[in-house]
C-alpha positions in Angstrom: 75.4 -9.0 30.8 75.8 -6.4 33.6 76.6 -8.4 36.7 77.6 -12.0 36.0 79.1 -14.2 37.5 77.0 -14.4 40.7 78.4 -12.3 43.5 79.2 -9.3 41.2 77.5 -6.1 42.5 74.2 -5.4 40.7 73.9 -2.2 38.7 70.7 -0.2 39.2 69.8 2.9 37.1 67.7 5.5 38.9 66.0 7.8 36.4 63.9 10.9 37.4 64.1 14.6 36.5 63.6 15.7 40.1 66.6 15.5 42.5 64.4 14.9 45.5 63.0 11.8 43.9 66.4 10.5 42.9 67.5 11.1 46.5 64.5 9.0 47.8 65.3 6.2 45.4 69.0 6.3 46.5 68.2 6.3 50.2 65.7 3.5 49.8 68.3 1.3 48.2 71.5 2.5 49.8 71.7 -0.3 52.4 71.6 -2.9 49.6 74.7 -4.1 47.8 73.9 -2.3 44.6 75.9 0.1 42.4 73.5 3.0 41.8 73.7 5.4 38.8 71.4 8.5 38.7 70.0 10.1 35.5 67.7 13.0 35.0 66.0 11.9 31.7 65.8 9.1 29.3 68.3 10.5 26.9 71.1 10.3 29.5 70.3 6.6 30.0 70.4 5.9 26.2 73.8 7.7 26.0 75.1 5.6 28.9 73.9 2.4 27.3 75.4 3.4 23.9 78.7 3.9 25.9 78.6 0.3 27.1 77.2 0.8 30.6 74.4 -1.8 31.1 72.2 -2.1 34.3 70.6 -5.1 35.9 67.5 -3.1 36.6 66.0 0.4 35.9 63.8 2.3 38.2 62.2 4.9 35.9 59.9 7.9 36.3 57.3 8.4 33.6 57.1 12.2 33.3 60.5 13.6 32.1 61.8 16.0 29.5 63.4 15.0 26.2 62.9 11.2 26.4 60.0 10.3 28.8 59.6 7.1 30.7 57.3 5.3 28.2 59.6 6.1 25.3 62.7 5.0 27.1 61.0 1.8 28.1 60.1 1.1 24.5 63.7 1.9 23.3 65.3 -0.3 25.9 62.9 -3.2 25.2 63.6 -2.9 21.4 67.4 -3.1 21.9 68.6 -6.7 22.0 71.3 -5.7 24.5 68.8 -4.3 27.0 65.5 -6.0 26.2 65.8 -8.5 29.2 66.6 -5.8 31.7 63.6 -5.4 34.2 62.1 -2.0 34.4 60.0 -0.6 37.3 57.9 2.4 36.2 57.3 4.8 39.0 54.3 7.0 38.3 51.7 9.3 39.9 49.3 8.5 37.0 46.3 6.5 38.1 44.4 6.3 34.7 44.0 2.7 33.5 45.1 3.8 30.0 48.5 5.0 31.4 49.0 1.6 33.1 48.1 -0.2 29.9 50.5 2.0 27.9 53.2 1.2 30.4 52.6 -2.5 30.0 52.6 -2.2 26.3 55.9 -0.3 26.3 57.4 -3.2 28.2 57.4 -2.3 31.8 57.8 -5.3 34.2 56.4 -3.7 37.3 54.7 -0.5 38.5 55.1 1.6 41.6 52.6 4.4 42.4 53.7 7.6 44.1 53.8 8.1 47.0 55.5 4.8 47.8 57.1 3.2 50.8 60.9 2.5 50.6 60.3 -1.0 51.8 58.0 -1.7 48.8 60.6 -0.4 46.4 63.3 -2.6 48.0 61.1 -5.7 47.8 60.2 -5.2 44.2 63.8 -4.4 43.2 65.1 -7.5 45.1 62.6 -9.8 43.4 63.2 -8.5 39.9 67.0 -8.5 40.4 66.8 -12.1 41.4 64.9 -13.0 38.3 67.4 -11.1 36.2 70.3 -12.9 37.8 68.8 -16.3 37.0 68.3 -15.2 33.4 71.9 -14.1 33.2 73.1 -17.4 34.4 70.9 -19.2 32.0 72.1 -17.0 29.1 75.7 -17.7 30.2 75.3 -21.4 30.2 73.5 -21.3 26.8 76.3 -19.4 25.2 78.8 -21.9 26.6 76.8 -24.7 25.0 77.2 -23.0 21.6 80.9 -23.9 21.7 81.1 -27.3 20.0 83.9 -28.3 22.4 81.5 -28.4 25.3 78.8 -30.4 23.6 79.6 -33.5 25.6 77.0 -35.8 26.9 77.8 -35.1 30.5 77.5 -31.4 30.1 74.2 -31.7 28.2 72.9 -33.7 31.2 74.2 -31.0 33.6 72.5 -28.3 31.5 69.2 -30.2 31.7 69.5 -30.3 35.5 70.5 -26.7 35.7 67.5 -25.6 33.6 65.1 -27.4 35.9 66.8 -25.8 38.9 66.6 -22.3 37.3 62.9 -22.8 36.5 62.2 -23.7 40.1 64.2 -20.6 41.2 62.2 -18.3 38.9 58.9 -19.8 40.1 60.0 -19.2 43.7 61.0 -15.6 43.0 57.6 -14.9 41.4 55.8 -16.7 44.3 57.6 -14.3 46.7 56.6 -11.3 44.6 53.0 -12.5 44.6 53.0 -13.0 48.4 54.1 -9.4 48.9 50.9 -8.2 47.4 48.3 -10.9 47.9 45.6 -10.3 50.5 44.8 -14.0 50.8 46.6 -16.3 53.2 49.3 -18.7 52.0 46.9 -21.5 52.8 44.7 -20.3 49.8 47.6 -21.1 47.5 48.2 -24.5 49.1 44.5 -25.4 48.8 44.2 -24.3 45.2 47.4 -26.3 44.3 46.1 -29.4 46.1 42.6 -29.2 44.5 44.2 -28.7 41.0 46.4 -31.7 41.5 43.5 -33.9 42.5 41.4 -32.7 39.5 44.3 -33.2 37.0 44.7 -36.8 38.1 40.9 -37.4 38.0 40.6 -36.2 34.4 43.2 -38.7 33.3 46.4 -36.7 33.5 49.6 -38.5 34.3 51.9 -37.8 37.3 54.1 -35.3 35.3 51.1 -33.3 34.1 49.4 -33.3 37.5 52.7 -32.3 39.2 53.2 -29.3 36.9 49.6 -28.1 37.4 50.2 -28.4 41.2 53.4 -26.3 40.9 52.1 -23.6 38.5 48.7 -23.2 40.1 50.5 -21.3 42.8 51.2 -18.6 40.2 47.6 -18.1 39.0 47.3 -14.7 40.5 50.9 -13.5 40.3 49.8 -10.7 38.0 48.3 -9.0 41.1 51.7 -7.5 41.7 50.7 -4.9 39.1 47.4 -4.0 40.7 47.3 -1.0 43.1 46.8 -1.8 46.8 43.8 0.6 46.8 42.0 -2.0 44.6 43.6 -5.2 45.7 42.9 -4.7 49.4 39.6 -2.8 49.1 36.9 -4.1 51.4 33.5 -4.4 49.6 32.7 -4.6 46.0 34.8 -2.9 43.3 33.5 -0.2 41.1 33.2 -1.0 37.4 36.4 0.9 36.7 38.2 -0.8 39.5 37.0 -4.2 38.3 38.3 -3.5 34.8 41.7 -2.7 36.4 41.6 -5.9 38.5 40.9 -8.0 35.4 44.3 -6.9 34.0 46.0 -9.1 36.5 45.6 -12.0 34.1 47.5 -10.1 31.4 50.1 -8.8 33.9 50.7 -12.4 35.1 51.1 -13.7 31.5 53.6 -11.0 30.7 55.6 -11.5 33.9 55.8 -15.2 33.4 56.9 -14.6 29.8 59.7 -12.4 31.1 60.7 -15.3 33.4 60.6 -17.7 30.4 58.3 -19.9 32.5 56.7 -22.9 30.8 53.6 -22.5 28.6 51.4 -24.2 31.2 52.3 -21.5 33.8 51.5 -18.7 31.3 48.2 -20.3 30.3 47.1 -20.6 33.9 47.9 -17.0 34.7 46.2 -15.7 31.5 43.1 -17.9 31.3 42.0 -19.0 34.8 39.1 -16.4 34.6 37.8 -17.6 31.2 34.4 -19.3 31.3 33.4 -22.5 29.6 30.5 -20.6 28.0 32.7 -17.8 26.6 31.7 -15.2 29.1 35.0 -14.8 30.9 38.1 -12.7 30.5 40.5 -11.5 29.2 39.9 -13.0 25.7 36.4 -14.5 26.0 37.5 -18.0 25.1 35.0 -20.9 25.3 35.1 -24.7 25.7 38.2 -26.4 24.5 39.7 -23.0 23.4 40.6 -22.6 27.1 43.7 -24.6 27.9 42.9 -27.6 30.0 45.2 -26.5 32.8 43.4 -23.2 33.1 40.0 -24.9 33.2 41.3 -27.1 36.1 42.7 -24.1 38.1 39.5 -22.1 37.4 37.4 -24.6 39.3 39.9 -25.1 42.1 40.2 -21.3 42.6 36.4 -20.6 42.6 35.7 -23.5 44.9 38.3 -22.2 47.4 36.9 -18.6 47.1 33.4 -19.9 47.8 34.4 -22.0 50.9 36.6 -19.4 52.6 36.0 -15.9 54.0 37.2 -13.0 51.9 37.3 -9.3 52.7 34.1 -8.8 50.7 32.1 -11.9 51.8 31.6 -14.6 54.4 32.4 -18.3 53.6 29.8 -20.5 52.0 29.0 -23.8 53.6 30.4 -26.9 51.7 26.8 -27.6 50.6 26.2 -24.1 49.3 29.5 -24.2 47.4 28.8 -27.6 45.8 25.3 -26.4 44.7 26.9 -23.3 43.1 29.5 -25.5 41.2 26.7 -27.8 40.0 24.7 -24.8 38.7 27.7 -23.5 36.8 28.4 -26.9 35.1 28.7 -26.2 31.4 28.5 -22.4 32.0 31.4 -21.3 34.1 33.1 -24.7 34.3 34.0 -27.6 32.0 31.4 -30.3 32.7 34.0 -33.1 32.8 36.0 -31.2 35.4 32.9 -30.6 37.6 32.2 -34.3 37.4 35.8 -35.1 38.4 35.4 -32.8 41.4 32.3 -34.6 42.7 34.0 -38.0 42.2 36.8 -36.7 44.4 34.7 -34.7 46.9 36.0 -36.6 49.9 39.5 -35.6 48.9 38.4 -31.9 48.5 36.9 -32.0 52.0 40.1 -33.4 53.4 42.2 -30.7 51.7 39.9 -28.0 53.0 40.2 -29.3 56.6 44.0 -29.8 56.3 44.6 -26.3 55.2 41.8 -24.5 57.0 42.5 -20.8 57.7 43.0 -19.9 61.4 39.8 -18.6 63.1 
């Protein structure tokens, strides 16, 4: 645990074989309250870790001599002492296979060269916050292993702390999502509200519906791993760009796994683009194979996309959107959830008006 208790200065490893890049990393983060350590290749990092120096976050170049970025990432994630340390891969590689390899090696975020110092600071700040919450949770869990503190009052305190930490992690991820998302914050509010209404209409209790409302806000959190050139492109994506965009579901699932978010949150991120007929992505699930929370958010998300203006299309009228949803009953969407939507169409209209985007 590199920087616990809270307030201790965070330790950041900067790894690049070129001094000019290390200097850019250093200057980008110099104004922050971080202890910065610079390394020229992955072997230097492994030697430092073996010597007992553990960071709170690693900013890591891919192309380096001796031990490259992918290999270092794999080695750190395989080590129990360092596997929870967030890693930002900084790369000039644009090939989708390289990004997939980075994800498979355990990278938690990507930054494409050239980058703006503000973007690096924002990503570091978000991941450091998540790491701090994990360190606190780990610290409390280790305390609870001591039989002397297994008292009822402390168990109750731990339960409350876990809920607080979960909310904090969700908040950090929402902030990270907002930094990259091209949609307005009102899109998130509408999707959350639509999902809450649907969850109640299909028979979910207040706890179930409340969780869906909370975690629907994270359905597109994986877009933090998608390049701006794709995420903010006006007009339709090319086939290759679309394949990269589809990876946001996997990125979101992995990021929420790092955050140890509830299964419902991970399911929503991974499966909200699955289709009831099996024609969706990323796994081609069908029918009840798709988690119910993902089926709910899928309809809420598409309905909002249809009824609002996007950079690649104008808004549909409410009538056009409803006709589209009816046509996709049993194909894109769970028939029971479509029926629930039309039973609650007045509530949907009210939500759309309440959170209407500015003209």
